[in-house]
Gaussian input, Z-matrix of N, CA and C with variables (Angstrom, degrees):
# hf/3-21g

backbone

0 1
 N
 C     1     B1
 C     2     B2     1     A1
 N     3     B3     2     A2     1     D1
 C     4     B4     3     A3     2     D2
 C     5     B5     4     A4     3     D3
 N     6     B6     5     A5     4     D4
 C     7     B7     6     A6     5     D5
 C     8     B8     7     A7     6     D6
 N     9     B9     8     A8     7     D7
 C    10    B10     9     A9     8     D8
 C    11    B11    10    A10     9     D9
 N    12    B12    11    A11    10    D10
 C    13    B13    12    A12    11    D11
 C    14    B14    13    A13    12    D12
 N    15    B15    14    A14    13    D13
 C    16    B16    15    A15    14    D14
 C    17    B17    16    A16    15    D15
 N    18    B18    17    A17    16    D16
 C    19    B19    18    A18    17    D17
 C    20    B20    19    A19    18    D18
 N    21    B21    20    A20    19    D19
 C    22    B22    21    A21    20    D20
 C    23    B23    22    A22    21    D21
 N    24    B24    23    A23    22    D22
 C    25    B25    24    A24    23    D23
 C    26    B26    25    A25    24    D24
 N    27    B27    26    A26    25    D25
 C    28    B28    27    A27    26    D26
 C    29    B29    28    A28    27    D27
 N    30    B30    29    A29    28    D28
 C    31    B31    30    A30    29    D29
 C    32    B32    31    A31    30    D30
 N    33    B33    32    A32    31    D31
 C    34    B34    33    A33    32    D32
 C    35    B35    34    A34    33    D33
 N    36    B36    35    A35    34    D34
 C    37    B37    36    A36    35    D35
 C    38    B38    37    A37    36    D36
 N    39    B39    38    A38    37    D37
 C    40    B40    39    A39    38    D38
 C    41    B41    40    A40    39    D39
 N    42    B42    41    A41    40    D40
 C    43    B43    42    A42    41    D41
 C    44    B44    43    A43    42    D42
 N    45    B45    44    A44    43    D43
 C    46    B46    45    A45    44    D44
 C    47    B47    46    A46    45    D45
 N    48    B48    47    A47    46    D46
 C    49    B49    48    A48    47    D47
 C    50    B50    49    A49    48    D48
 N    51    B51    50    A50    49    D49
 C    52    B52    51    A51    50    D50
 C    53    B53    52    A52    51    D51
 N    54    B54    53    A53    52    D52
 C    55    B55    54    A54    53    D53
 C    56    B56    55    A55    54    D54
 N    57    B57    56    A56    55    D55
 C    58    B58    57    A57    56    D56
 C    59    B59    58    A58    57    D57
 N    60    B60    59    A59    58    D58
 C    61    B61    60    A60    59    D59
 C    62    B62    61    A61    60    D60
 N    63    B63    62    A62    61    D61
 C    64    B64    63    A63    62    D62
 C    65    B65    64    A64    63    D63
 N    66    B66    65    A65    64    D64
 C    67    B67    66    A66    65    D65
 C    68    B68    67    A67    66    D66
 N    69    B69    68    A68    67    D67
 C    70    B70    69    A69    68    D68
 C    71    B71    70    A70    69    D69
 N    72    B72    71    A71    70    D70
 C    73    B73    72    A72    71    D71
 C    74    B74    73    A73    72    D72
 N    75    B75    74    A74    73    D73
 C    76    B76    75    A75    74    D74
 C    77    B77    76    A76    75    D75
 N    78    B78    77    A77    76    D76
 C    79    B79    78    A78    77    D77
 C    80    B80    79    A79    78    D78
 N    81    B81    80    A80    79    D79
 C    82    B82    81    A81    80    D80
 C    83    B83    82    A82    81    D81
 N    84    B84    83    A83    82    D82
 C    85    B85    84    A84    83    D83
 C    86    B86    85    A85    84    D84
 N    87    B87    86    A86    85    D85
 C    88    B88    87    A87    86    D86
 C    89    B89    88    A88    87    D87
 N    90    B90    89    A89    88    D88
 C    91    B91    90    A90    89    D89
 C    92    B92    91    A91    90    D90
 N    93    B93    92    A92    91    D91
 C    94    B94    93    A93    92    D92
 C    95    B95    94    A94    93    D93
 N    96    B96    95    A95    94    D94
 C    97    B97    96    A96    95    D95
 C    98    B98    97    A97    96    D96
 N    99    B99    98    A98    97    D97
 C   100   B100    99    A99    98    D98
 C   101   B101   100   A100    99    D99
 N   102   B102   101   A101   100   D100
 C   103   B103   102   A102   101   D101
 C   104   B104   103   A103   102   D102
 N   105   B105   104   A104   103   D103
 C   106   B106   105   A105   104   D104
 C   107   B107   106   A106   105   D105
 N   108   B108   107   A107   106   D106
 C   109   B109   108   A108   107   D107
 C   110   B110   109   A109   108   D108
 N   111   B111   110   A110   109   D109
 C   112   B112   111   A111   110   D110
 C   113   B113   112   A112   111   D111
 N   114   B114   113   A113   112   D112
 C   115   B115   114   A114   113   D113
 C   116   B116   115   A115   114   D114
 N   117   B117   116   A116   115   D115
 C   118   B118   117   A117   116   D116
 C   119   B119   118   A118   117   D117
 N   120   B120   119   A119   118   D118
 C   121   B121   120   A120   119   D119
 C   122   B122   121   A121   120   D120
 N   123   B123   122   A122   121   D121
 C   124   B124   123   A123   122   D122
 C   125   B125   124   A124   123   D123
 N   126   B126   125   A125   124   D124
 C   127   B127   126   A126   125   D125
 C   128   B128   127   A127   126   D126
 N   129   B129   128   A128   127   D127
 C   130   B130   129   A129   128   D128
 C   131   B131   130   A130   129   D129
 N   132   B132   131   A131   130   D130
 C   133   B133   132   A132   131   D131
 C   134   B134   133   A133   132   D132
 N   135   B135   134   A134   133   D133
 C   136   B136   135   A135   134   D134
 C   137   B137   136   A136   135   D135
 N   138   B138   137   A137   136   D136
 C   139   B139   138   A138   137   D137
 C   140   B140   139   A139   138   D138
 N   141   B141   140   A140   139   D139
 C   142   B142   141   A141   140   D140
 C   143   B143   142   A142   141   D141
 N   144   B144   143   A143   142   D142
 C   145   B145   144   A144   143   D143
 C   146   B146   145   A145   144   D144
 N   147   B147   146   A146   145   D145
 C   148   B148   147   A147   146   D146
 C   149   B149   148   A148   147   D147
 N   150   B150   149   A149   148   D148
 C   151   B151   150   A150   149   D149
 C   152   B152   151   A151   150   D150
 N   153   B153   152   A152   151   D151
 C   154   B154   153   A153   152   D152
 C   155   B155   154   A154   153   D153
 N   156   B156   155   A155   154   D154
 C   157   B157   156   A156   155   D155
 C   158   B158   157   A157   156   D156
 N   159   B159   158   A158   157   D157
 C   160   B160   159   A159   158   D158
 C   161   B161   160   A160   159   D159
 N   162   B162   161   A161   160   D160
 C   163   B163   162   A162   161   D161
 C   164   B164   163   A163   162   D162
 N   165   B165   164   A164   163   D163
 C   166   B166   165   A165   164   D164
 C   167   B167   166   A166   165   D165
 N   168   B168   167   A167   166   D166
 C   169   B169   168   A168   167   D167
 C   170   B170   169   A169   168   D168
 N   171   B171   170   A170   169   D169
 C   172   B172   171   A171   170   D170
 C   173   B173   172   A172   171   D171
 N   174   B174   173   A173   172   D172
 C   175   B175   174   A174   173   D173
 C   176   B176   175   A175   174   D174
 N   177   B177   176   A176   175   D175
 C   178   B178   177   A177   176   D176
 C   179   B179   178   A178   177   D177
 N   180   B180   179   A179   178   D178
 C   181   B181   180   A180   179   D179
 C   182   B182   181   A181   180   D180
 N   183   B183   182   A182   181   D181
 C   184   B184   183   A183   182   D182
 C   185   B185   184   A184   183   D183
 N   186   B186   185   A185   184   D184
 C   187   B187   186   A186   185   D185
 C   188   B188   187   A187   186   D186
 N   189   B189   188   A188   187   D187
 C   190   B190   189   A189   188   D188
 C   191   B191   190   A190   189   D189
 N   192   B192   191   A191   190   D190
 C   193   B193   192   A192   191   D191
 C   194   B194   193   A193   192   D192
 N   195   B195   194   A194   193   D193
 C   196   B196   195   A195   194   D194
 C   197   B197   196   A196   195   D195
 N   198   B198   197   A197   196   D196
 C   199   B199   198   A198   197   D197
 C   200   B200   199   A199   198   D198
 N   201   B201   200   A200   199   D199
 C   202   B202   201   A201   200   D200
 C   203   B203   202   A202   201   D201
 N   204   B204   203   A203   202   D202
 C   205   B205   204   A204   203   D203
 C   206   B206   205   A205   204   D204
 N   207   B207   206   A206   205   D205
 C   208   B208   207   A207   206   D206
 C   209   B209   208   A208   207   D207
 N   210   B210   209   A209   208   D208
 C   211   B211   210   A210   209   D209
 C   212   B212   211   A211   210   D210
 N   213   B213   212   A212   211   D211
 C   214   B214   213   A213   212   D212
 C   215   B215   214   A214   213   D213
 N   216   B216   215   A215   214   D214
 C   217   B217   216   A216   215   D215
 C   218   B218   217   A217   216   D216
 N   219   B219   218   A218   217   D217
 C   220   B220   219   A219   218   D218
 C   221   B221   220   A220   219   D219
 N   222   B222   221   A221   220   D220
 C   223   B223   222   A222   221   D221
 C   224   B224   223   A223   222   D222
 N   225   B225   224   A224   223   D223
 C   226   B226   225   A225   224   D224
 C   227   B227   226   A226   225   D225
 N   228   B228   227   A227   226   D226
 C   229   B229   228   A228   227   D227
 C   230   B230   229   A229   228   D228
 N   231   B231   230   A230   229   D229
 C   232   B232   231   A231   230   D230
 C   233   B233   232   A232   231   D231
 N   234   B234   233   A233   232   D232
 C   235   B235   234   A234   233   D233
 C   236   B236   235   A235   234   D234
 N   237   B237   236   A236   235   D235
 C   238   B238   237   A237   236   D236
 C   239   B239   238   A238   237   D237
 N   240   B240   239   A239   238   D238
 C   241   B241   240   A240   239   D239
 C   242   B242   241   A241   240   D240
 N   243   B243   242   A242   241   D241
 C   244   B244   243   A243   242   D242
 C   245   B245   244   A244   243   D243
 N   246   B246   245   A245   244   D244
 C   247   B247   246   A246   245   D245
 C   248   B248   247   A247   246   D246
 N   249   B249   248   A248   247   D247
 C   250   B250   249   A249   248   D248
 C   251   B251   250   A250   249   D249
 N   252   B252   251   A251   250   D250
 C   253   B253   252   A252   251   D251
 C   254   B254   253   A253   252   D252
 N   255   B255   254   A254   253   D253
 C   256   B256   255   A255   254   D254
 C   257   B257   256   A256   255   D255
 N   258   B258   257   A257   256   D256
 C   259   B259   258   A258   257   D257
 C   260   B260   259   A259   258   D258
 N   261   B261   260   A260   259   D259
 C   262   B262   261   A261   260   D260
 C   263   B263   262   A262   261   D261
 N   264   B264   263   A263   262   D262
 C   265   B265   264   A264   263   D263
 C   266   B266   265   A265   264   D264
 N   267   B267   266   A266   265   D265
 C   268   B268   267   A267   266   D266
 C   269   B269   268   A268   267   D267
 N   270   B270   269   A269   268   D268
 C   271   B271   270   A270   269   D269
 C   272   B272   271   A271   270   D270
 N   273   B273   272   A272   271   D271
 C   274   B274   273   A273   272   D272
 C   275   B275   274   A274   273   D273
 N   276   B276   275   A275   274   D274
 C   277   B277   276   A276   275   D275
 C   278   B278   277   A277   276   D276
 N   279   B279   278   A278   277   D277
 C   280   B280   279   A279   278   D278
 C   281   B281   280   A280   279   D279
 N   282   B282   281   A281   280   D280
 C   283   B283   282   A282   281   D281
 C   284   B284   283   A283   282   D282
 N   285   B285   284   A284   283   D283
 C   286   B286   285   A285   284   D284
 C   287   B287   286   A286   285   D285
 N   288   B288   287   A287   286   D286
 C   289   B289   288   A288   287   D287
 C   290   B290   289   A289   288   D288
 N   291   B291   290   A290   289   D289
 C   292   B292   291   A291   290   D290
 C   293   B293   292   A292   291   D291
 N   294   B294   293   A293   292   D292
 C   295   B295   294   A294   293   D293
 C   296   B296   295   A295   294   D294
 N   297   B297   296   A296   295   D295
 C   298   B298   297   A297   296   D296
 C   299   B299   298   A298   297   D297
 N   300   B300   299   A299   298   D298
 C   301   B301   300   A300   299   D299
 C   302   B302   301   A301   300   D300
 N   303   B303   302   A302   301   D301
 C   304   B304   303   A303   302   D302
 C   305   B305   304   A304   303   D303
 N   306   B306   305   A305   304   D304
 C   307   B307   306   A306   305   D305
 C   308   B308   307   A307   306   D306
 N   309   B309   308   A308   307   D307
 C   310   B310   309   A309   308   D308
 C   311   B311   310   A310   309   D309
 N   312   B312   311   A311   310   D310
 C   313   B313   312   A312   311   D311
 C   314   B314   313   A313   312   D312
 N   315   B315   314   A314   313   D313
 C   316   B316   315   A315   314   D314
 C   317   B317   316   A316   315   D315
 N   318   B318   317   A317   316   D316
 C   319   B319   318   A318   317   D317
 C   320   B320   319   A319   318   D318
 N   321   B321   320   A320   319   D319
 C   322   B322   321   A321   320   D320
 C   323   B323   322   A322   321   D321
 N   324   B324   323   A323   322   D322
 C   325   B325   324   A324   323   D323
 C   326   B326   325   A325   324   D324
 N   327   B327   326   A326   325   D325
 C   328   B328   327   A327   326   D326
 C   329   B329   328   A328   327   D327
 N   330   B330   329   A329   328   D328
 C   331   B331   330   A330   329   D329
 C   332   B332   331   A331   330   D330

   B1=1.4333
   B2=1.5475
   B3=1.2357
   B4=1.5137
   B5=1.5531
   B6=1.3413
   B7=1.5089
   B8=1.5705
   B9=1.3504
   B10=1.4983
   B11=1.5200
   B12=1.4003
   B13=1.4364
   B14=1.6849
   B15=1.2494
   B16=1.4443
   B17=1.5301
   B18=1.2193
   B19=1.4983
   B20=1.5259
   B21=1.2836
   B22=1.3744
   B23=1.5780
   B24=1.3148
   B25=1.4437
   B26=1.5659
   B27=1.2662
   B28=1.4638
   B29=1.4691
   B30=1.3769
   B31=1.4441
   B32=1.5078
   B33=1.3419
   B34=1.5860
   B35=1.5882
   B36=1.2718
   B37=1.4284
   B38=1.5844
   B39=1.3509
   B40=1.5709
   B41=1.4234
   B42=1.2995
   B43=1.4505
   B44=1.4983
   B45=1.2487
   B46=1.5610
   B47=1.5723
   B48=1.3266
   B49=1.5019
   B50=1.5043
   B51=1.3097
   B52=1.4819
   B53=1.4621
   B54=1.3378
   B55=1.4474
   B56=1.5553
   B57=1.3902
   B58=1.4062
   B59=1.5305
   B60=1.3315
   B61=1.4834
   B62=1.4998
   B63=1.4332
   B64=1.3677
   B65=1.4781
   B66=1.2768
   B67=1.4409
   B68=1.6217
   B69=1.2963
   B70=1.5152
   B71=1.4868
   B72=1.2567
   B73=1.5092
   B74=1.5385
   B75=1.4303
   B76=1.4530
   B77=1.5615
   B78=1.3350
   B79=1.4275
   B80=1.4402
   B81=1.2706
   B82=1.4223
   B83=1.5405
   B84=1.2245
   B85=1.4611
   B86=1.4661
   B87=1.3322
   B88=1.3502
   B89=1.5397
   B90=1.2907
   B91=1.4886
   B92=1.4367
   B93=1.3093
   B94=1.6118
   B95=1.5144
   B96=1.2562
   B97=1.5485
   B98=1.4825
   B99=1.2938
   B100=1.5837
   B101=1.4981
   B102=1.4166
   B103=1.4836
   B104=1.5027
   B105=1.3653
   B106=1.4304
   B107=1.4184
   B108=1.3104
   B109=1.5341
   B110=1.5409
   B111=1.2843
   B112=1.5720
   B113=1.4108
   B114=1.3348
   B115=1.4456
   B116=1.5104
   B117=1.3946
   B118=1.4196
   B119=1.4728
   B120=1.3611
   B121=1.4497
   B122=1.5233
   B123=1.3170
   B124=1.5232
   B125=1.5320
   B126=1.3762
   B127=1.4904
   B128=1.5281
   B129=1.2879
   B130=1.5273
   B131=1.4584
   B132=1.3466
   B133=1.4167
   B134=1.5276
   B135=1.3408
   B136=1.5507
   B137=1.5312
   B138=1.2365
   B139=1.4696
   B140=1.5794
   B141=1.4105
   B142=1.3813
   B143=1.4951
   B144=1.3146
   B145=1.5421
   B146=1.5084
   B147=1.3561
   B148=1.4881
   B149=1.5549
   B150=1.2528
   B151=1.4800
   B152=1.4798
   B153=1.2957
   B154=1.5133
   B155=1.5096
   B156=1.2567
   B157=1.5127
   B158=1.5398
   B159=1.2671
   B160=1.4939
   B161=1.4845
   B162=1.4260
   B163=1.5358
   B164=1.6046
   B165=1.2424
   B166=1.4352
   B167=1.4775
   B168=1.3323
   B169=1.4238
   B170=1.5381
   B171=1.2909
   B172=1.4585
   B173=1.4820
   B174=1.3232
   B175=1.4791
   B176=1.5074
   B177=1.3545
   B178=1.4087
   B179=1.5372
   B180=1.3263
   B181=1.5152
   B182=1.5572
   B183=1.3148
   B184=1.4813
   B185=1.4797
   B186=1.2159
   B187=1.4923
   B188=1.4047
   B189=1.4018
   B190=1.4618
   B191=1.5384
   B192=1.2852
   B193=1.3924
   B194=1.5615
   B195=1.2327
   B196=1.4568
   B197=1.4595
   B198=1.2745
   B199=1.5934
   B200=1.5944
   B201=1.2967
   B202=1.4901
   B203=1.5160
   B204=1.3508
   B205=1.5109
   B206=1.5761
   B207=1.1741
   B208=1.3862
   B209=1.5355
   B210=1.2942
   B211=1.4376
   B212=1.5202
   B213=1.3841
   B214=1.3862
   B215=1.4842
   B216=1.4013
   B217=1.5050
   B218=1.5315
   B219=1.3624
   B220=1.4452
   B221=1.5783
   B222=1.2812
   B223=1.5148
   B224=1.6321
   B225=1.2884
   B226=1.4444
   B227=1.5040
   B228=1.2939
   B229=1.4647
   B230=1.4344
   B231=1.3246
   B232=1.5106
   B233=1.5841
   B234=1.3807
   B235=1.4295
   B236=1.5984
   B237=1.3268
   B238=1.4103
   B239=1.6053
   B240=1.3028
   B241=1.4723
   B242=1.4813
   B243=1.3354
   B244=1.3465
   B245=1.6244
   B246=1.2713
   B247=1.4927
   B248=1.4394
   B249=1.4362
   B250=1.4474
   B251=1.5334
   B252=1.3975
   B253=1.4507
   B254=1.4860
   B255=1.4056
   B256=1.3465
   B257=1.6448
   B258=1.3781
   B259=1.4621
   B260=1.5212
   B261=1.4253
   B262=1.5289
   B263=1.5807
   B264=1.3653
   B265=1.5678
   B266=1.4337
   B267=1.3726
   B268=1.5844
   B269=1.5219
   B270=1.3199
   B271=1.4705
   B272=1.5034
   B273=1.3436
   B274=1.4943
   B275=1.5266
   B276=1.2717
   B277=1.4666
   B278=1.6618
   B279=1.3320
   B280=1.4876
   B281=1.5919
   B282=1.1922
   B283=1.5461
   B284=1.4939
   B285=1.2919
   B286=1.4921
   B287=1.5608
   B288=1.4115
   B289=1.4043
   B290=1.4672
   B291=1.3776
   B292=1.4516
   B293=1.5519
   B294=1.2643
   B295=1.4680
   B296=1.5321
   B297=1.2509
   B298=1.4765
   B299=1.4025
   B300=1.3219
   B301=1.3991
   B302=1.4653
   B303=1.2757
   B304=1.4506
   B305=1.5604
   B306=1.2737
   B307=1.4710
   B308=1.6116
   B309=1.2815
   B310=1.4576
   B311=1.5458
   B312=1.3336
   B313=1.4659
   B314=1.5175
   B315=1.2497
   B316=1.4379
   B317=1.6029
   B318=1.3364
   B319=1.3754
   B320=1.5543
   B321=1.2771
   B322=1.4776
   B323=1.5071
   B324=1.2647
   B325=1.5001
   B326=1.5572
   B327=1.3286
   B328=1.4731
   B329=1.5759
   B330=1.3931
   B331=1.3640
   B332=1.5443
   A1=107.96
   A2=117.96
   A3=128.18
   A4=107.79
   A5=112.78
   A6=123.09
   A7=106.46
   A8=115.91
   A9=115.22
   A10=110.98
   A11=118.23
   A12=123.29
   A13=102.50
   A14=118.87
   A15=121.28
   A16=108.23
   A17=114.66
   A18=123.75
   A19=107.45
   A20=122.72
   A21=131.29
   A22=104.23
   A23=122.88
   A24=124.81
   A25=109.95
   A26=113.48
   A27=116.11
   A28=110.96
   A29=118.11
   A30=120.01
   A31=120.11
   A32=106.00
   A33=113.58
   A34=108.26
   A35=119.62
   A36=119.92
   A37=114.30
   A38=111.02
   A39=110.20
   A40=112.93
   A41=118.11
   A42=122.00
   A43=112.94
   A44=116.71
   A45=118.84
   A46=109.15
   A47=111.65
   A48=110.40
   A49=111.86
   A50=122.93
   A51=125.44
   A52=109.35
   A53=117.59
   A54=117.15
   A55=109.53
   A56=117.32
   A57=120.99
   A58=107.29
   A59=120.80
   A60=125.19
   A61=109.02
   A62=117.94
   A63=125.35
   A64=111.48
   A65=123.79
   A66=127.82
   A67=110.42
   A68=115.27
   A69=114.19
   A70=111.80
   A71=120.67
   A72=124.16
   A73=110.94
   A74=109.84
   A75=109.98
   A76=108.39
   A77=118.31
   A78=122.86
   A79=116.00
   A80=125.10
   A81=125.27
   A82=111.28
   A83=123.68
   A84=126.74
   A85=112.96
   A86=112.56
   A87=122.02
   A88=111.41
   A89=117.26
   A90=128.10
   A91=108.32
   A92=115.14
   A93=117.32
   A94=107.64
   A95=118.80
   A96=117.80
   A97=112.30
   A98=119.76
   A99=119.02
   A100=106.29
   A101=109.48
   A102=117.92
   A103=116.67
   A104=119.39
   A105=118.95
   A106=114.75
   A107=113.85
   A108=120.86
   A109=110.43
   A110=116.28
   A111=119.56
   A112=117.14
   A113=115.24
   A114=122.59
   A115=112.71
   A116=115.94
   A117=118.12
   A118=110.68
   A119=118.15
   A120=121.67
   A121=111.05
   A122=114.93
   A123=117.40
   A124=106.69
   A125=114.31
   A126=115.88
   A127=111.09
   A128=116.06
   A129=121.90
   A130=112.46
   A131=123.72
   A132=125.42
   A133=110.46
   A134=113.50
   A135=115.00
   A136=109.64
   A137=119.60
   A138=127.35
   A139=108.35
   A140=113.21
   A141=121.59
   A142=112.83
   A143=112.73
   A144=119.37
   A145=111.66
   A146=110.62
   A147=115.83
   A148=115.80
   A149=113.50
   A150=122.44
   A151=108.70
   A152=115.31
   A153=121.05
   A154=110.81
   A155=117.17
   A156=119.12
   A157=113.68
   A158=116.44
   A159=119.37
   A160=113.75
   A161=113.46
   A162=115.14
   A163=109.83
   A164=113.71
   A165=119.68
   A166=111.53
   A167=118.82
   A168=123.72
   A169=109.95
   A170=120.40
   A171=126.04
   A172=103.83
   A173=125.44
   A174=125.77
   A175=104.31
   A176=120.82
   A177=123.30
   A178=110.59
   A179=113.71
   A180=119.55
   A181=107.03
   A182=115.10
   A183=119.76
   A184=109.97
   A185=118.32
   A186=129.91
   A187=111.82
   A188=115.88
   A189=118.27
   A190=111.84
   A191=122.18
   A192=125.63
   A193=109.57
   A194=124.82
   A195=127.28
   A196=107.60
   A197=114.90
   A198=119.10
   A199=110.92
   A200=112.09
   A201=119.22
   A202=111.57
   A203=114.91
   A204=121.70
   A205=107.31
   A206=121.91
   A207=127.13
   A208=111.16
   A209=115.99
   A210=118.14
   A211=114.64
   A212=118.43
   A213=117.82
   A214=120.90
   A215=110.10
   A216=120.85
   A217=111.45
   A218=114.84
   A219=117.37
   A220=113.48
   A221=115.44
   A222=122.40
   A223=102.14
   A224=118.54
   A225=119.22
   A226=112.00
   A227=118.39
   A228=122.63
   A229=109.78
   A230=121.24
   A231=121.74
   A232=109.30
   A233=115.75
   A234=121.62
   A235=114.76
   A236=112.65
   A237=124.83
   A238=109.92
   A239=117.94
   A240=116.19
   A241=110.66
   A242=124.62
   A243=127.26
   A244=110.27
   A245=118.56
   A246=123.46
   A247=114.48
   A248=119.04
   A249=117.74
   A250=115.44
   A251=112.22
   A252=116.09
   A253=107.93
   A254=110.57
   A255=117.31
   A256=118.97
   A257=108.24
   A258=114.84
   A259=117.25
   A260=114.24
   A261=117.20
   A262=111.93
   A263=113.87
   A264=111.05
   A265=116.90
   A266=112.96
   A267=114.02
   A268=110.62
   A269=114.77
   A270=116.79
   A271=115.82
   A272=114.59
   A273=118.89
   A274=115.21
   A275=118.35
   A276=125.53
   A277=109.57
   A278=110.17
   A279=115.03
   A280=107.86
   A281=119.09
   A282=123.65
   A283=112.60
   A284=121.40
   A285=128.07
   A286=108.23
   A287=112.74
   A288=119.77
   A289=111.54
   A290=114.87
   A291=119.56
   A292=107.83
   A293=124.00
   A294=125.94
   A295=109.01
   A296=119.89
   A297=119.79
   A298=110.18
   A299=123.77
   A300=122.18
   A301=113.27
   A302=119.79
   A303=125.07
   A304=110.45
   A305=113.26
   A306=121.11
   A307=108.95
   A308=116.06
   A309=118.82
   A310=109.44
   A311=116.42
   A312=118.97
   A313=106.80
   A314=119.86
   A315=123.22
   A316=109.33
   A317=117.75
   A318=119.75
   A319=115.89
   A320=113.58
   A321=116.43
   A322=113.14
   A323=117.29
   A324=118.06
   A325=115.55
   A326=114.77
   A327=118.80
   A328=111.26
   A329=113.83
   A330=115.80
   A331=120.19
   D1=138.75
   D2=175.71
   D3=-53.88
   D4=133.46
   D5=-179.91
   D6=-53.60
   D7=-44.71
   D8=-173.92
   D9=-67.96
   D10=-34.61
   D11=-179.73
   D12=-65.34
   D13=-41.50
   D14=-177.85
   D15=-59.74
   D16=-45.10
   D17=-177.52
   D18=-62.49
   D19=-46.12
   D20=-177.83
   D21=-62.86
   D22=-53.60
   D23=177.62
   D24=-52.81
   D25=-44.82
   D26=-178.76
   D27=-61.54
   D28=-45.30
   D29=173.03
   D30=-52.12
   D31=-41.96
   D32=178.03
   D33=-66.25
   D34=-37.96
   D35=173.27
   D36=-59.73
   D37=-44.22
   D38=174.51
   D39=-63.09
   D40=-41.06
   D41=176.21
   D42=-57.23
   D43=-42.54
   D44=178.67
   D45=-61.46
   D46=-45.20
   D47=179.26
   D48=-65.04
   D49=-37.15
   D50=176.18
   D51=-58.97
   D52=-41.27
   D53=-171.52
   D54=-75.72
   D55=-25.16
   D56=174.41
   D57=-69.19
   D58=-46.68
   D59=-175.82
   D60=-62.18
   D61=-47.65
   D62=-178.07
   D63=-65.51
   D64=-31.11
   D65=-176.28
   D66=-67.30
   D67=-18.15
   D68=177.34
   D69=-81.72
   D70=2.31
   D71=179.83
   D72=-130.82
   D73=151.73
   D74=-175.56
   D75=-108.35
   D76=-3.98
   D77=178.04
   D78=-158.09
   D79=171.69
   D80=-172.06
   D81=-70.66
   D82=-34.25
   D83=172.19
   D84=-53.22
   D85=-54.84
   D86=-173.51
   D87=-68.20
   D88=-35.27
   D89=174.81
   D90=-62.77
   D91=-44.84
   D92=-177.64
   D93=-70.13
   D94=-36.17
   D95=179.32
   D96=-66.27
   D97=-27.21
   D98=174.67
   D99=-85.82
   D100=85.53
   D101=-176.79
   D102=-57.85
   D103=-29.75
   D104=175.77
   D105=-67.99
   D106=-50.84
   D107=-179.66
   D108=-65.70
   D109=-40.07
   D110=173.98
   D111=-59.84
   D112=-47.34
   D113=178.18
   D114=-66.97
   D115=-37.35
   D116=177.36
   D117=-66.18
   D118=-37.28
   D119=-179.72
   D120=-65.06
   D121=-41.46
   D122=-179.43
   D123=-62.26
   D124=-43.79
   D125=-176.72
   D126=-60.75
   D127=-41.07
   D128=177.01
   D129=-68.72
   D130=-30.72
   D131=173.39
   D132=-67.20
   D133=-39.13
   D134=176.80
   D135=-66.99
   D136=-36.11
   D137=178.45
   D138=-58.31
   D139=-46.68
   D140=178.26
   D141=-58.61
   D142=-45.64
   D143=-179.83
   D144=-62.14
   D145=-42.11
   D146=177.82
   D147=-63.29
   D148=-47.23
   D149=173.62
   D150=-55.92
   D151=-50.86
   D152=-176.71
   D153=-58.89
   D154=-36.83
   D155=176.90
   D156=-69.73
   D157=-14.13
   D158=179.25
   D159=-92.32
   D160=-11.27
   D161=177.84
   D162=-64.44
   D163=135.36
   D164=-174.72
   D165=-67.01
   D166=153.17
   D167=-179.96
   D168=-62.43
   D169=-30.77
   D170=178.48
   D171=-63.29
   D172=-49.39
   D173=-175.26
   D174=-64.88
   D175=-43.13
   D176=-173.20
   D177=-64.23
   D178=-34.99
   D179=-176.15
   D180=-76.77
   D181=-26.68
   D182=-177.84
   D183=-75.42
   D184=-29.57
   D185=-173.48
   D186=-126.09
   D187=64.00
   D188=-174.83
   D189=-74.35
   D190=-13.81
   D191=176.76
   D192=-68.63
   D193=-16.20
   D194=175.33
   D195=-84.11
   D196=126.81
   D197=177.98
   D198=-76.31
   D199=77.03
   D200=-176.44
   D201=-58.10
   D202=-43.22
   D203=-179.98
   D204=-63.34
   D205=-42.25
   D206=-178.49
   D207=-64.69
   D208=-38.28
   D209=174.36
   D210=-68.46
   D211=-37.92
   D212=168.26
   D213=-62.35
   D214=-28.90
   D215=-178.60
   D216=-71.22
   D217=-23.88
   D218=-173.73
   D219=-59.87
   D220=-30.36
   D221=179.25
   D222=-63.40
   D223=-49.69
   D224=-177.08
   D225=-60.18
   D226=-38.62
   D227=-179.02
   D228=-69.06
   D229=-37.26
   D230=-172.89
   D231=-80.40
   D232=-19.84
   D233=178.51
   D234=-84.30
   D235=-6.12
   D236=-178.76
   D237=-86.26
   D238=109.17
   D239=-174.00
   D240=-63.80
   D241=-37.77
   D242=-179.93
   D243=-64.11
   D244=-39.96
   D245=176.89
   D246=-64.87
   D247=-33.77
   D248=-177.93
   D249=-89.76
   D250=-20.50
   D251=-172.95
   D252=-64.76
   D253=135.98
   D254=-176.65
   D255=88.43
   D256=-23.75
   D257=174.57
   D258=88.80
   D259=-16.64
   D260=-173.14
   D261=-56.48
   D262=-52.95
   D263=-179.25
   D264=-61.47
   D265=-37.91
   D266=176.97
   D267=-66.09
   D268=-41.73
   D269=172.33
   D270=-52.10
   D271=-49.66
   D272=175.48
   D273=-60.30
   D274=-38.20
   D275=176.74
   D276=-61.71
   D277=-46.05
   D278=-178.42
   D279=-65.12
   D280=-41.11
   D281=-173.98
   D282=-90.95
   D283=-7.76
   D284=-178.89
   D285=-115.23
   D286=-91.51
   D287=-171.68
   D288=-51.58
   D289=-53.21
   D290=-168.40
   D291=-67.90
   D292=-35.63
   D293=174.49
   D294=-62.46
   D295=-45.93
   D296=178.68
   D297=-67.80
   D298=-39.88
   D299=178.83
   D300=-62.95
   D301=-35.13
   D302=176.17
   D303=-57.60
   D304=-48.56
   D305=-178.77
   D306=-63.28
   D307=-42.13
   D308=-175.40
   D309=-70.56
   D310=-38.01
   D311=-178.85
   D312=-69.33
   D313=-45.86
   D314=-179.77
   D315=-57.01
   D316=-41.31
   D317=172.81
   D318=-60.01
   D319=-47.68
   D320=177.62
   D321=-63.07
   D322=-42.49
   D323=175.68
   D324=-63.44
   D325=-26.73
   D326=-179.17
   D327=-81.41
   D328=-22.87
   D329=-179.74
   D330=-83.60

C-alpha cells in the first residue's frame, strides 16, 4: 500500500476516535471538564498533524483543496496552553477543521 494512503487511513482512525470522545459532550466547557476525553482528543490531533506532515508533496500537490498547512499547524495550536484552556479552540477544531478533513480524506481515498 502507498505510504500516503497508509497515512490517510491513520488520520481517519484518529478522527474516528476524536468523534467518539467529542460525542460525550454537548459543548466546549463540558468537553474541557472531561479531562480524559479532552486530553485524548488533543493527543489524536497531534497524531493527525504528524501524519499530515508525512504526506508527500506529490499527494499534497494533487489534492490542493486540502488545507495541508493547516493540518500541520494543528500541533502548534494544541501545544499552546492559552489556546486549549477552556476547550473552546479544541472544540472548534473538532467540529470544523477535523470534520472537513475527514470529508476530504474520504474523497481522496475513493478516487
